[in-house]
C-alpha positions as CSV (number, residue, x, y, z in Angstrom):
1,X,-4.6,11.5,-0.7
2,X,-3.8,10.4,-4.3
3,X,-5.7,10.3,-7.6
4,X,-7.1,6.9,-8.7
5,X,-5.5,5.9,-12.0
6,X,-7.3,2.6,-12.5
7,X,-7.3,2.2,-16.3
8,X,-10.4,0.0,-17.0
9,X,-12.7,2.5,-15.4
10,X,-10.9,5.8,-14.6
11,X,-13.1,7.4,-11.9
12,X,-11.2,10.6,-11.3
13,X,-11.7,10.1,-7.6
14,X,-9.1,10.5,-4.9
15,X,-8.1,7.8,-2.4
16,X,-6.5,8.1,1.0
17,X,-3.1,6.5,1.2
18,X,-4.2,3.7,3.4
19,X,-4.5,0.0,2.6
20,X,-8.1,-0.4,3.9
21,X,-9.2,2.8,2.0
22,X,-7.6,1.5,-1.2
23,X,-9.3,-1.9,-0.8
24,X,-12.7,-0.2,-0.2
25,X,-12.3,2.1,-3.1
26,X,-11.3,-0.7,-5.5
27,X,-14.3,-2.8,-4.4
28,X,-16.9,0.0,-4.4
29,X,-15.9,1.9,-7.6
30,X,-14.2,-0.8,-9.7
31,X,-15.6,-4.1,-8.5
32,X,-12.2,-5.4,-7.6
33,X,-12.2,-7.8,-4.6
34,X,-8.8,-7.4,-3.0
35,X,-9.6,-9.3,0.2
36,X,-10.0,-12.6,-1.5
37,X,-7.4,-15.3,-1.9
38,X,-7.6,-15.2,-5.7
39,X,-4.8,-12.8,-7.1
40,X,-5.9,-9.7,-9.1
41,X,-3.9,-7.9,-11.7
42,X,-3.0,-4.3,-11.2
43,X,-4.6,-2.0,-13.8
44,X,-3.0,1.3,-12.7
45,X,-1.8,3.5,-15.6
46,X,1.8,2.6,-16.4
47,X,2.2,-0.1,-13.8
48,X,5.7,-1.7,-14.0
49,X,4.4,-4.8,-12.3
50,X,1.1,-5.6,-14.0
51,X,0.9,-9.4,-13.3
52,X,-1.6,-10.8,-10.9
53,X,-0.8,-10.4,-7.2
54,X,-2.3,-11.4,-3.9
55,X,-1.7,-8.2,-2.0
56,X,-2.9,-5.6,-4.6
57,X,-3.8,-2.9,-2.1
58,X,-0.4,-3.1,-0.5
59,X,1.2,-2.9,-4.0
60,X,-0.8,0.2,-4.9
61,X,0.0,1.9,-1.6
62,X,3.8,1.3,-1.9
63,X,4.4,1.5,-5.7
64,X,1.8,3.9,-7.1
65,X,1.2,6.1,-4.1
66,X,4.9,6.1,-3.0
67,X,3.9,6.2,0.6
68,X,6.7,6.3,3.2
69,X,6.7,5.6,6.9
70,X,9.5,6.7,9.2
71,X,10.6,4.8,12.3
72,X,10.2,7.3,15.1
73,X,13.2,5.7,16.9
74,X,16.0,5.5,14.3
75,X,14.4,7.7,11.5
76,X,14.8,5.0,8.8
77,X,12.2,5.3,6.0
78,X,10.0,2.3,4.9
79,X,7.5,2.0,2.0
80,X,4.9,0.1,4.0
81,X,3.5,0.2,7.6
82,X,4.0,-3.6,8.0
83,X,7.7,-3.1,7.1
84,X,8.1,-0.5,9.9
85,X,6.3,-2.7,12.4
86,X,8.6,-5.7,11.4
87,X,11.7,-3.4,11.6
88,X,10.8,-2.2,15.1
89,X,11.1,-5.7,16.5
90,X,14.9,-5.4,16.0
91,X,15.4,-1.6,16.0
92,X,18.4,-0.9,18.2
93,X,17.4,2.5,19.4
94,X,14.0,1.2,20.4
95,X,15.4,-1.9,22.1
96,X,17.9,0.3,24.0
97,X,15.1,2.6,25.2
98,X,13.2,-0.4,26.6
99,X,16.3,-1.8,28.5
């Protein structure tokens, strides 16, 4: 759980570090539609990457909330769940365990 630092309407609420929860929070409290195909700018305090982006919730999860996910087979760390999933398709310890 992390504090929301959205600058145009600081709400002081906390968000679970989960892409869906971030999307829901941005829509409900800040009126930001993250599920559309139109890019949205990041308005988090001190964002180093403030241009518009298509995957805003993924950006917030990885950059602002510094989430990390560990591969249970090789113990490597990744910043996003989709990165771990993609990694596991070629993870040598996982592939060896299936052989």
